[in-house]
C-alpha positions as a Markdown table, in Angstrom:
| # | Residue | x | y | z |
|---|---|---|---|---|
| 1 | Met | -5.5 | 5.1 | 22.1 |
| 2 | Lys | -8.2 | 2.6 | 23.2 |
| 3 | Met | -10.1 | 3.1 | 20.0 |
| 4 | Phe | -7.0 | 2.4 | 17.9 |
| 5 | Leu | -6.4 | -0.9 | 19.8 |
| 6 | Leu | -10.0 | -1.9 | 19.5 |
| 7 | Gly | -9.9 | -1.2 | 15.8 |
| 8 | Ala | -6.6 | -3.2 | 15.4 |
| 9 | Ala | -8.1 | -6.1 | 17.3 |
| 10 | Ala | -11.3 | -6.1 | 15.2 |
| 11 | Gly | -9.2 | -5.9 | 12.0 |
| 12 | Tyr | -7.1 | -8.9 | 13.2 |
| 13 | Val | -10.1 | -11.0 | 14.0 |
| 14 | Leu | -11.9 | -10.2 | 10.8 |
| 15 | Gly | -8.7 | -10.8 | 8.8 |
| 16 | Ala | -8.2 | -14.1 | 10.5 |
| 17 | Lys | -11.7 | -15.2 | 9.6 |
| 18 | Ala | -11.2 | -14.1 | 6.0 |
| 19 | Gly | -8.4 | -16.6 | 5.7 |
| 20 | Arg | -5.3 | -17.1 | 3.5 |
| 21 | Gly | -7.2 | -17.3 | 0.2 |
| 22 | Arg | -8.6 | -13.8 | 0.6 |
| 23 | Tyr | -5.2 | -12.5 | 1.6 |
| 24 | Glu | -3.7 | -14.0 | -1.5 |
| 25 | Gln | -6.4 | -12.4 | -3.6 |
| 26 | Ile | -5.7 | -9.0 | -2.1 |
| 27 | Val | -1.9 | -9.4 | -2.7 |
| 28 | Arg | -2.5 | -10.4 | -6.3 |
| 29 | Thr | -4.7 | -7.4 | -6.9 |
| 30 | Tyr | -2.2 | -5.1 | -5.3 |
| 31 | Arg | 0.7 | -6.4 | -7.4 |
| 32 | Lys | -1.4 | -6.2 | -10.6 |
| 33 | Ile | -2.2 | -2.5 | -9.9 |
| 34 | Ala | 1.4 | -1.6 | -8.6 |
| 35 | Asp | 2.9 | -3.2 | -11.7 |
| 36 | His | 0.7 | -1.3 | -14.2 |
| 37 | Pro | 2.7 | 1.1 | -16.4 |
| 38 | Met | 0.5 | 4.1 | -15.6 |
| 39 | Val | 1.0 | 3.6 | -11.9 |
| 40 | Gln | 4.7 | 3.2 | -12.3 |
| 41 | Gly | 4.8 | 6.5 | -14.3 |
| 42 | Ala | 2.8 | 8.3 | -11.7 |
| 43 | Ala | 5.1 | 7.0 | -9.0 |
| 44 | Gly | 8.1 | 8.2 | -10.9 |
| 45 | Val | 6.6 | 11.7 | -11.3 |
| 46 | Ala | 5.8 | 11.8 | -7.6 |
| 47 | Arg | 9.3 | 10.7 | -6.7 |
| 48 | Ala | 10.8 | 13.5 | -8.9 |
| 49 | Lys | 8.5 | 16.1 | -7.3 |
| 50 | Val | 9.5 | 15.0 | -3.8 |
| 51 | Gly | 13.1 | 15.1 | -4.9 |
| 52 | Glu | 12.7 | 18.6 | -6.2 |
| 53 | Thr | 10.9 | 19.8 | -3.1 |
| 54 | Phe | 13.5 | 18.5 | -0.7 |
| 55 | Gly | 16.5 | 19.4 | -3.0 |
| 56 | Arg | 17.7 | 15.8 | -3.3 |
| 57 | Ser | 19.2 | 14.5 | -6.5 |
| 58 | Gln | 17.7 | 11.5 | -8.2 |
| 59 | Arg | 19.6 | 8.3 | -8.4 |
């Protein structure tokens, strides 16, 4: 537990030093990847597989 808290604290400090600009850059990159058609297709396939595995119907 101590290692987790130490890691979280280090991540917070390093993230704070990186600043808002770096955060915005990471968010833009994430959205660009998440909105890509191939990623959307793979997510749909994964969603369907999970639905089949747990016997839930799709929406």
